[in-house]
C-alpha positions in Angstrom: 0.1 0.0 -0.1 2.9 2.4 0.9 4.2 1.9 -2.7 0.9 2.3 -4.4 -0.4 5.3 -2.5 2.4 7.4 -1.0 -0.1 9.9 0.4 -1.3 7.0 2.9 2.2 6.3 4.2 1.5 8.3 7.4 -2.1 7.0 7.9 -0.8 3.3 7.5 2.2 3.9 10.0 -0.3 5.4 12.4 -2.8 2.5 12.1 0.1 -0.1 12.5 1.1 2.0 15.7 -2.3 1.7 17.2 -2.5 -1.9 16.2 0.9 -2.7 17.9 0.0 -0.8 21.2 -3.4 -2.7 21.3 -1.7 -6.0 20.6 0.7 -5.2 23.5 -1.7 -4.0 25.8 -3.6 -7.4 25.5 -0.6 -9.5 25.5 0.1 -12.3 27.8 3.2 -10.1 28.6 1.3 -7.1 29.6 -1.8 -8.2 31.1 -0.4 -10.2 33.9 1.8 -6.8 34.5 -1.4 -4.9 34.6 -3.0 -7.1 37.4 0.1 -7.1 39.4 0.2 -3.2 39.2 -3.5 -2.9 40.2 -2.9 -5.2 43.2 -0.2 -2.9 44.5 -2.8 -0.1 44.6 0.1 2.4 44.2 -0.2 6.3 44.4 1.8 6.3 41.2 -0.6 4.2 39.2 -3.8 5.7 40.9 -2.7 9.2 40.0 -1.5 8.5 36.4 -3.7 9.8 33.7 -3.9 7.8 30.4 -5.4 10.9 28.6 -5.4 14.5 29.4 -8.2 16.3 31.0 -9.8 19.2 29.1 -11.2 22.5 30.2 -13.3 25.1 28.4 -11.1 27.9 29.5 -7.9 27.8 27.0 -5.8 28.9 29.9 -7.0 26.2 32.2 -6.9 23.9 29.4 -3.1 24.6 28.5 -2.3 24.3 32.3 -4.0 20.8 32.5 -2.0 19.9 29.1 1.3 20.9 30.6 0.7 18.8 33.8 -0.5 15.8 31.7 2.9 15.9 29.5 5.0 16.9 32.4 3.6 13.6 34.3 3.2 11.5 31.0 4.8 8.6 32.7 3.4 9.4 36.2 4.7 12.1 38.7 8.6 12.0 38.6 8.4 9.3 36.0 7.3 6.7 38.7 5.8 4.4 36.2 9.2 3.4 35.0 10.2 2.3 38.4 6.8 0.7 39.2 6.6 -1.2 36.0 10.4 -2.3 35.9 10.3 -3.5 39.5 7.0 -5.4 39.1 7.2 -6.6 35.6 10.7 -6.1 34.3 12.4 -3.7 32.2 11.5 -5.3 28.8 7.7 -4.9 29.7 8.5 -1.2 30.8 10.3 -0.5 27.5 7.5 -2.2 25.5 4.9 0.0 27.3 6.8 3.3 26.9 7.5 2.6 23.2 3.6 2.1 22.6 2.6 5.3 24.6 5.1 7.5 22.8 3.7 6.0 19.5 0.3 6.8 20.6 1.2 10.4 21.7 2.7 11.0 18.4 -0.5 10.3 16.7 -2.4 12.3 19.3 -0.3 15.1 19.2 -0.8 15.9 22.9 3.1 16.3 24.0 6.1 17.1 22.2 9.2 15.3 23.7 12.9 15.9 22.7 
């Protein structure tokens, strides 16, 4: 498809990223990890936002988005520590890769 319709390259890449993230999320690697993290009932996981809150006031919305991006992987990046300890570094790296890919598609945050 990429060769036949070059204008669709980004769309195809985005769809592949979404599929890969979904497959990872429902994999035998990640699901047990997710269960273990939930059992811990940690402050890090409980306060983490998967998507950013939205406010009608553009100023407030900007502040919410900044906070969301600053805490993309939890306050002080606590998800890295939690997930690495509970599930292993490889699971953390897969989670991080997929979250960053989804963020790139959504365009919420810009990271260096």
